[in-house]
DRENMI-932556 format. One record per residue (C-alpha): residue in one letter; x, y, z. Coordinates in Angstrom, 2 decimals, padded with zeros to 5 digits. Layout:
BEGIN
<r residu="A" east="X" north="Y" up="Z"/>
...
This chain:
BEGIN
<r residu="M" east="000.29" north="008.71" up="010.36"/>
<r residu="T" east="-002.40" north="006.83" up="010.74"/>
<r residu="T" east="-005.85" north="008.17" up="009.98"/>
<r residu="K" east="-009.50" north="008.61" up="011.12"/>
<r residu="L" east="-010.39" north="006.73" up="007.10"/>
<r residu="N" east="-007.34" north="004.02" up="008.27"/>
<r residu="K" east="-009.21" north="003.22" up="011.90"/>
<r residu="Y" east="-012.53" north="002.83" up="009.80"/>
<r residu="L" east="-011.35" north="000.48" up="007.37"/>
<r residu="T" east="-009.38" north="-001.84" up="009.58"/>
<r residu="N" east="-012.36" north="-001.89" up="011.83"/>
<r residu="S" east="-009.79" north="-000.57" up="014.39"/>
<r residu="Y" east="-007.89" north="-003.91" up="014.34"/>
<r residu="Y" east="-003.80" north="-003.06" up="014.63"/>
<r residu="Y" east="-001.25" north="-004.79" up="012.17"/>
<r residu="K" east="001.99" north="-005.46" up="013.31"/>
<r residu="G" east="005.41" north="-005.79" up="011.25"/>
<r residu="I" east="009.08" north="-005.77" up="011.78"/>
<r residu="K" east="011.48" north="-002.64" up="010.93"/>
<r residu="F" east="014.57" north="-003.11" up="009.61"/>
<r residu="E" east="016.68" north="000.25" up="008.87"/>
<r residu="E" east="018.25" north="-000.96" up="005.22"/>
<r residu="Y" east="017.69" north="-003.03" up="002.72"/>
<r residu="T" east="019.76" north="-004.40" up="-000.16"/>
<r residu="I" east="019.26" north="-006.82" up="-002.98"/>
<r residu="E" east="020.99" north="-009.68" up="-004.34"/>
<r residu="L" east="021.80" north="-012.10" up="-006.87"/>
<r residu="K" east="021.68" north="-015.41" up="-004.81"/>
<r residu="D" east="021.59" north="-019.14" up="-006.71"/>
<r residu="N" east="020.11" north="-017.40" up="-009.62"/>
<r residu="K" east="017.20" north="-015.43" up="-007.53"/>
<r residu="I" east="017.14" north="-011.94" up="-006.61"/>
<r residu="I" east="017.19" north="-011.78" up="-003.06"/>
<r residu="G" east="016.32" north="-009.00" up="-000.77"/>
<r residu="R" east="017.40" north="-008.97" up="002.66"/>
<r residu="P" east="017.77" north="-006.23" up="005.53"/>
<r residu="I" east="021.57" north="-005.33" up="006.54"/>
<r residu="I" east="022.23" north="-006.46" up="009.51"/>
<r residu="K" east="025.24" north="-005.30" up="011.66"/>
<r residu="H" east="026.19" north="-005.53" up="015.38"/>
<r residu="D" east="024.10" north="-002.19" up="016.40"/>
<r residu="T" east="021.10" north="-002.46" up="013.66"/>
<r residu="K" east="018.16" north="-001.92" up="015.57"/>
<r residu="I" east="015.51" north="-004.30" up="014.87"/>
<r residu="N" east="011.94" north="-002.96" up="016.06"/>
<r residu="V" east="008.79" north="-004.83" up="016.04"/>
<r residu="V" east="005.86" north="-002.07" up="015.24"/>
<r residu="N" east="002.72" north="-002.79" up="016.59"/>
<r residu="N" east="000.53" north="000.01" up="014.77"/>
<r residu="V" east="000.96" north="-000.84" up="010.79"/>
<r residu="D" east="-001.22" north="001.92" up="008.76"/>
<r residu="G" east="-002.60" north="-000.63" up="006.78"/>
<r residu="L" east="-004.17" north="001.91" up="004.10"/>
<r residu="E" east="-000.54" north="003.28" up="004.23"/>
<r residu="I" east="000.98" north="-000.01" up="003.19"/>
<r residu="L" east="-001.62" north="-000.33" up="000.75"/>
<r residu="L" east="-001.20" north="003.21" up="-001.22"/>
<r residu="S" east="002.19" north="002.97" up="-001.24"/>
<r residu="L" east="002.44" north="-000.17" up="-002.77"/>
<r residu="C" east="000.72" north="000.54" up="-005.50"/>
<r residu="N" east="002.21" north="004.09" up="-005.77"/>
<r residu="L" east="005.42" north="002.09" up="-006.05"/>
<r residu="Y" east="004.21" north="-000.30" up="-009.20"/>
<r residu="N" east="002.20" north="002.40" up="-010.84"/>
<r residu="K" east="005.68" north="004.80" up="-010.54"/>
<r residu="Y" east="008.04" north="002.44" up="-011.85"/>
<r residu="T" east="005.66" north="000.83" up="-014.46"/>
<r residu="Y" east="003.43" north="003.50" up="-016.19"/>
<r residu="K" east="005.14" north="007.02" up="-015.51"/>
<r residu="E" east="008.29" north="008.48" up="-017.42"/>
<r residu="S" east="011.35" north="008.10" up="-015.31"/>
<r residu="T" east="014.42" north="010.86" up="-015.99"/>
<r residu="N" east="016.68" north="008.48" up="-014.28"/>
<r residu="D" east="017.97" north="004.80" up="-014.42"/>
<r residu="D" east="015.67" north="003.47" up="-011.67"/>
<r residu="N" east="014.44" north="000.50" up="-011.94"/>
<r residu="L" east="011.86" north="-001.42" up="-009.87"/>
<r residu="E" east="014.22" north="-003.44" up="-007.76"/>
<r residu="L" east="015.75" north="000.05" up="-006.29"/>
<r residu="G" east="012.60" north="001.10" up="-005.81"/>
<r residu="I" east="011.25" north="-002.27" up="-003.39"/>
<r residu="K" east="014.22" north="-001.76" up="-001.54"/>
<r residu="N" east="013.82" north="001.89" up="-001.10"/>
<r residu="W" east="009.79" north="001.32" up="-000.29"/>
<r residu="C" east="011.50" north="-001.65" up="002.62"/>
<r residu="N" east="013.81" north="001.00" up="003.67"/>
<r residu="Q" east="010.98" north="003.50" up="004.82"/>
<r residu="H" east="008.21" north="001.62" up="005.42"/>
<r residu="V" east="008.16" north="-002.38" up="007.11"/>
<r residu="H" east="009.79" north="-005.68" up="006.31"/>
<r residu="P" east="007.74" north="-007.43" up="003.31"/>
<r residu="A" east="007.66" north="-011.40" up="004.45"/>
<r residu="N" east="007.66" north="-014.05" up="007.02"/>
<r residu="N" east="006.73" north="-011.50" up="009.75"/>
<r residu="N" east="004.68" north="-014.07" up="011.90"/>
<r residu="N" east="008.23" north="-016.26" up="012.66"/>
<r residu="L" east="010.16" north="-012.94" up="012.96"/>
<r residu="I" east="007.92" north="-011.53" up="015.09"/>
<r residu="R" east="008.03" north="-014.52" up="017.19"/>
<r residu="T" east="011.71" north="-015.00" up="017.38"/>
<r residu="I" east="012.24" north="-011.17" up="018.39"/>
<r residu="E" east="009.71" north="-011.53" up="021.11"/>
<r residu="L" east="010.75" north="-014.49" up="022.50"/>
<r residu="F" east="014.82" north="-012.49" up="022.13"/>
<r residu="D" east="013.13" north="-010.05" up="023.93"/>
<r residu="Y" east="011.64" north="-011.68" up="026.74"/>
<r residu="K" east="015.45" north="-013.33" up="027.48"/>
<r residu="K" east="017.52" north="-010.32" up="027.16"/>
<r residu="D" east="015.47" north="-008.74" up="030.36"/>
<r residu="N" east="017.31" north="-011.73" up="032.31"/>
<r residu="L" east="020.59" north="-010.99" up="030.78"/>
<r residu="S" east="023.50" north="-008.94" up="032.10"/>
<r residu="K" east="025.39" north="-006.38" up="030.50"/>
<r residu="R" east="028.60" north="-008.53" up="030.09"/>
<r residu="K" east="026.30" north="-011.00" up="027.75"/>
<r residu="Q" east="024.80" north="-008.45" up="025.26"/>
<r residu="D" east="026.85" north="-009.47" up="022.66"/>
<r residu="V" east="026.47" north="-013.16" up="022.91"/>
<r residu="Y" east="022.76" north="-012.40" up="022.95"/>
<r residu="I" east="023.03" north="-010.06" up="020.20"/>
<r residu="K" east="024.66" north="-012.79" up="018.04"/>
<r residu="E" east="022.35" north="-015.82" up="018.80"/>
<r residu="L" east="019.25" north="-013.39" up="017.56"/>
<r residu="H" east="020.83" north="-012.35" up="014.22"/>
<r residu="E" east="021.44" north="-015.86" up="013.69"/>
<r residu="A" east="017.93" north="-016.92" up="014.95"/>
<r residu="I" east="016.35" north="-014.69" up="012.72"/>
<r residu="D" east="018.82" north="-015.06" up="009.40"/>
<r residu="K" east="016.79" north="-017.71" up="007.77"/>
<r residu="Y" east="013.20" north="-015.50" up="008.04"/>
<r residu="V" east="014.44" north="-012.29" up="006.68"/>
<r residu="R" east="015.30" north="-012.86" up="002.70"/>
<r residu="F" east="012.46" north="-012.63" up="000.51"/>
<r residu="N" east="012.04" north="-013.54" up="-003.26"/>
<r residu="V" east="012.26" north="-009.88" up="-005.35"/>
<r residu="E" east="010.08" north="-011.43" up="-007.89"/>
<r residu="E" east="007.15" north="-013.10" up="-005.76"/>
<r residu="F" east="007.35" north="-009.13" up="-004.39"/>
<r residu="K" east="006.82" north="-007.83" up="-008.11"/>
<r residu="N" east="004.49" north="-010.18" up="-009.31"/>
<r residu="Q" east="002.01" north="-010.24" up="-006.04"/>
<r residu="L" east="002.80" north="-006.00" up="-006.25"/>
<r residu="E" east="001.67" north="-006.32" up="-009.98"/>
<r residu="R" east="-001.54" north="-008.37" up="-009.13"/>
<r residu="L" east="-002.48" north="-005.75" up="-005.90"/>
<r residu="T" east="-002.09" north="-002.58" up="-008.30"/>
<r residu="T" east="-003.82" north="-003.38" up="-011.31"/>
<r residu="N" east="-006.81" north="-004.51" up="-009.49"/>
<r residu="F" east="-006.69" north="-001.44" up="-007.08"/>
<r residu="N" east="-006.41" north="000.58" up="-010.11"/>
<r residu="M" east="-009.43" north="-000.66" up="-011.62"/>
<r residu="W" east="-011.52" north="-000.54" up="-008.69"/>
<r residu="Y" east="-010.53" north="003.26" up="-008.34"/>
<r residu="A" east="-011.58" north="004.09" up="-012.10"/>
<r residu="L" east="-014.98" north="001.95" up="-010.82"/>
<r residu="D" east="-015.35" north="003.94" up="-007.78"/>
<r residu="M" east="-015.00" north="007.62" up="-009.60"/>
<r residu="A" east="-017.17" north="006.40" up="-012.73"/>
<r residu="C" east="-020.13" north="004.99" up="-010.25"/>
<r residu="N" east="-019.91" north="007.40" up="-007.49"/>
<r residu="H" east="-018.37" north="010.26" up="-008.36"/>
<r residu="N" east="-019.94" north="010.38" up="-012.33"/>
<r residu="N" east="-016.42" north="010.83" up="-013.61"/>
<r residu="I" east="-015.93" north="008.70" up="-016.53"/>
<r residu="D" east="-012.78" north="010.14" up="-018.08"/>
<r residu="L" east="-010.37" north="008.57" up="-015.82"/>
<r residu="L" east="-011.58" north="004.64" up="-016.64"/>
<r residu="Q" east="-011.24" north="005.68" up="-019.87"/>
<r residu="V" east="-007.95" north="007.46" up="-019.93"/>
<r residu="R" east="-006.71" north="004.59" up="-017.78"/>
<r residu="I" east="-007.87" north="001.43" up="-020.09"/>
<r residu="N" east="-005.90" north="003.48" up="-023.36"/>
<r residu="N" east="-002.96" north="003.77" up="-021.10"/>
<r residu="G" east="-002.86" north="000.30" up="-020.16"/>
<r residu="M" east="-003.21" north="000.83" up="-016.14"/>
<r residu="I" east="-006.24" north="-001.33" up="-016.34"/>
<r residu="A" east="-007.34" north="-004.63" up="-018.10"/>
<r residu="P" east="-011.16" north="-003.85" up="-019.02"/>
<r residu="T" east="-013.71" north="-006.66" up="-019.67"/>
<r residu="T" east="-015.57" north="-007.10" up="-022.97"/>
<r residu="D" east="-018.55" north="-005.17" up="-021.71"/>
<r residu="L" east="-017.11" north="-002.56" up="-020.31"/>
<r residu="I" east="-015.15" north="-001.47" up="-023.60"/>
<r residu="Y" east="-018.64" north="-002.37" up="-025.49"/>
<r residu="I" east="-020.85" north="000.12" up="-022.94"/>
<r residu="I" east="-017.67" north="002.87" up="-023.41"/>
<r residu="N" east="-018.13" north="002.66" up="-026.66"/>
<r residu="N" east="-021.21" north="002.45" up="-027.87"/>
<r residu="S" east="-023.17" north="004.30" up="-025.06"/>
<r residu="K" east="-022.87" north="008.12" up="-026.29"/>
<r residu="K" east="-024.39" north="009.82" up="-022.84"/>
<r residu="S" east="-022.31" north="010.19" up="-020.36"/>
<r residu="K" east="-025.07" north="009.25" up="-017.53"/>
<r residu="E" east="-026.12" north="006.14" up="-019.88"/>
<r residu="R" east="-022.44" north="004.68" up="-019.33"/>
<r residu="I" east="-022.30" north="005.12" up="-015.87"/>
<r residu="N" east="-025.75" north="003.76" up="-015.36"/>
<r residu="K" east="-024.70" north="000.62" up="-017.65"/>
<r residu="I" east="-021.16" north="000.78" up="-015.49"/>
<r residu="K" east="-022.86" north="000.37" up="-011.99"/>
<r residu="K" east="-024.66" north="-002.95" up="-013.31"/>
<r residu="I" east="-021.53" north="-004.76" up="-014.20"/>
<r residu="S" east="-019.43" north="-003.18" up="-011.73"/>
<r residu="W" east="-020.37" north="-006.17" up="-009.09"/>
<r residu="R" east="-019.17" north="-008.81" up="-011.71"/>
<r residu="I" east="-015.82" north="-006.88" up="-011.80"/>
<r residu="L" east="-015.57" north="-006.49" up="-008.19"/>
<r residu="G" east="-016.44" north="-009.91" up="-007.50"/>
<r residu="K" east="-013.74" north="-011.49" up="-009.54"/>
<r residu="M" east="-010.84" north="-009.44" up="-007.17"/>
<r residu="I" east="-011.86" north="-011.09" up="-004.38"/>
<r residu="Y" east="-011.21" north="-014.56" up="-005.95"/>
<r residu="F" east="-007.43" north="-013.84" up="-004.82"/>
<r residu="M" east="-007.69" north="-012.24" up="-001.41"/>
<r residu="P" east="-006.95" north="-014.48" up="001.41"/>
<r residu="A" east="-009.96" north="-014.96" up="004.15"/>
<r residu="S" east="-008.73" north="-012.72" up="007.11"/>
<r residu="K" east="-007.70" north="-014.23" up="010.69"/>
<r residu="R" east="-008.05" north="-012.53" up="013.81"/>
<r residu="K" east="-005.60" north="-013.08" up="016.86"/>
<r residu="L" east="-005.33" north="-011.42" up="020.30"/>
<r residu="I" east="-002.33" north="-009.43" up="020.93"/>
<r residu="Y" east="-000.57" north="-007.91" up="024.01"/>
<r residu="L" east="000.48" north="-003.96" up="023.33"/>
<r residu="K" east="003.38" north="-003.46" up="025.56"/>
<r residu="D" east="003.30" north="000.08" up="024.85"/>
<r residu="R" east="-000.15" north="000.79" up="025.37"/>
<r residu="D" east="-000.97" north="-002.03" up="028.39"/>
<r residu="A" east="-003.95" north="-003.13" up="026.58"/>
<r residu="F" east="-005.01" north="-006.36" up="024.88"/>
<r residu="E" east="-006.29" north="-005.86" up="021.11"/>
<r residu="Y" east="-007.39" north="-007.92" up="017.71"/>
<r residu="S" east="-004.87" north="-008.02" up="015.68"/>
<r residu="I" east="-005.24" north="-009.03" up="011.48"/>
<r residu="Y" east="-002.91" north="-012.33" up="011.42"/>
<r residu="T" east="-000.84" north="-011.56" up="008.59"/>
<r residu="D" east="002.45" north="-012.89" up="007.56"/>
<r residu="S" east="003.37" north="-010.17" up="004.98"/>
<r residu="I" east="002.57" north="-006.72" up="003.44"/>
<r residu="F" east="000.49" north="-007.96" up="000.96"/>
<r residu="D" east="-001.98" north="-010.07" up="003.72"/>
<r residu="I" east="-002.03" north="-006.22" up="004.83"/>
<r residu="A" east="-002.98" north="-004.41" up="002.10"/>
<r residu="L" east="-004.93" north="-006.90" up="000.60"/>
<r residu="D" east="-006.99" north="-006.90" up="003.77"/>
<r residu="V" east="-007.62" north="-003.04" up="003.63"/>
<r residu="F" east="-008.63" north="-003.31" up="-000.27"/>
<r residu="G" east="-011.43" north="-005.84" up="000.82"/>
<r residu="T" east="-013.19" north="-003.45" up="002.94"/>
<r residu="L" east="-012.53" north="-000.42" up="000.36"/>
<r residu="I" east="-014.27" north="-002.72" up="-001.82"/>
<r residu="K" east="-016.77" north="-003.35" up="000.35"/>
<r residu="N" east="-017.48" north="000.36" up="001.88"/>
<r residu="T" east="-017.32" north="001.67" up="-002.07"/>
<r residu="Y" east="-020.19" north="-000.68" up="-003.05"/>
<r residu="N" east="-022.20" north="000.04" up="-000.23"/>
<r residu="N" east="-021.53" north="003.23" up="-001.20"/>
<r residu="N" east="-020.11" north="004.57" up="002.26"/>
<r residu="Q" east="-018.10" north="007.86" up="002.10"/>
<r residu="Y" east="-015.55" north="007.16" up="003.97"/>
<r residu="A" east="-013.97" north="004.95" up="000.94"/>
<r residu="H" east="-014.26" north="008.21" up="-001.19"/>
<r residu="K" east="-011.38" north="010.29" up="000.28"/>
<r residu="I" east="-008.25" north="008.13" up="-001.60"/>
<r residu="I" east="-007.85" north="010.68" up="-004.89"/>
<r residu="V" east="-005.12" north="011.11" up="-006.85"/>
<r residu="C" east="-002.36" north="014.01" up="-006.81"/>
<r residu="E" east="-002.90" north="016.61" up="-009.80"/>
<r residu="N" east="000.80" north="016.48" up="-009.91"/>
<r residu="C" east="002.68" north="013.44" up="-009.16"/>
<r residu="G" east="-000.30" north="011.00" up="-009.91"/>
<r residu="D" east="000.12" north="009.10" up="-006.61"/>
<r residu="Y" east="-002.58" north="007.93" up="-004.44"/>
<r residu="F" east="-003.17" north="009.44" up="-001.24"/>
<r residu="I" east="-006.02" north="010.55" up="001.50"/>
<r residu="R" east="-007.33" north="014.04" up="001.25"/>
<r residu="T" east="-007.67" north="015.83" up="004.68"/>
<r residu="G" east="-010.18" north="018.31" up="003.32"/>
<r residu="S" east="-012.71" north="018.98" up="000.71"/>
<r residu="T" east="-010.76" north="020.74" up="-002.05"/>
<r residu="Q" east="-007.35" north="019.39" up="-001.48"/>
<r residu="R" east="-006.08" north="017.96" up="-005.05"/>
<r residu="Y" east="-002.15" north="017.98" up="-004.80"/>
<r residu="C" east="-000.69" north="015.29" up="-001.79"/>
<r residu="N" east="001.43" north="017.09" up="000.46"/>
<r residu="K" east="005.60" north="016.24" up="-001.26"/>
<r residu="K" east="007.65" north="018.89" up="-001.32"/>
<r residu="E" east="007.42" north="019.26" up="-005.31"/>
<r residu="C" east="003.85" north="018.62" up="-005.31"/>
<r residu="Q" east="003.01" north="021.71" up="-002.92"/>
<r residu="A" east="005.54" north="024.00" up="-004.95"/>
<r residu="A" east="003.51" north="022.85" up="-008.33"/>
<r residu="R" east="000.32" north="023.90" up="-006.11"/>
<r residu="N" east="001.72" north="027.17" up="-005.30"/>
<r residu="R" east="002.80" north="027.66" up="-008.96"/>
<r residu="N" east="-000.76" north="026.92" up="-010.15"/>
<r residu="K" east="-002.07" north="029.34" up="-007.65"/>
<r residu="V" east="-000.20" north="031.87" up="-008.60"/>
<r residu="K" east="-000.88" north="031.85" up="-012.39"/>
<r residu="A" east="-004.57" north="031.30" up="-011.71"/>
<r residu="F" east="-004.30" north="034.80" up="-009.66"/>
<r residu="N" east="-002.63" north="036.55" up="-012.26"/>
<r residu="E" east="-004.73" north="035.28" up="-014.94"/>
<r residu="R" east="-007.85" north="036.56" up="-013.05"/>
<r residu="N" east="-006.50" north="040.20" up="-012.45"/>
<r residu="R" east="-005.32" north="040.53" up="-016.24"/>
<r residu="I" east="-005.72" north="043.58" up="-017.72"/>
């Protein structure tokens, strides 16, 4: 889903990615490696309109789910990463994969049907060296992205929505690592308004530290075959390049008090980040969360009409 918010955040740039159907996690040379399962009939698609905001929020939700939320089964983060890749796009080496696949797509137009099997075999051999990714590196980048995003969101809620409770809760449960001056403000300022004003004064320093790990964005002119148009694309080699580019725009919009940066909220049932589509929306669109919403509505109705 590409939202108006995402189009605004990404300055109408398009992200490109690769979509494989299924992934596996394996141990190779004492390293945990992720890779797509590639068979003869495996579909490999170049996605021209990757939703950068969805990538950012889904990655943060992935890390928060397996790090801070209680789990009722034996799921681990490696399984979560595999499932994320199944649902979204390939996480690494995008540029080499895209160049290789698009080159072979060009060749495919000039092949006879009887040579299709040879074509597919050569394509799979050509991309084989690019499809693997290090799961531990994925985890490290995921942790750094999410801890910074959790801090940004809590600061945004405190400074722009006068909600300091979320900041206190996330400090207490370890979701964010507060600075010394932030802890001092929360513990020594008695009035909520006084604390919020003091937090606003130091927020630029906290946000400033976040941007140091963000890579410089590069633009590239690309041709979108499905639209028969040329557009500027952010030159990204991994999903974390995409997520950090969107995150950087969010930081800019939040600090400049732009209203579009304030539509990201936390679902009251599952705790995931999502984009609200209405001013009163409090639950995301997952089935279990909508069921919880309906139960709470019935409960509230019965309490209002209790005799």
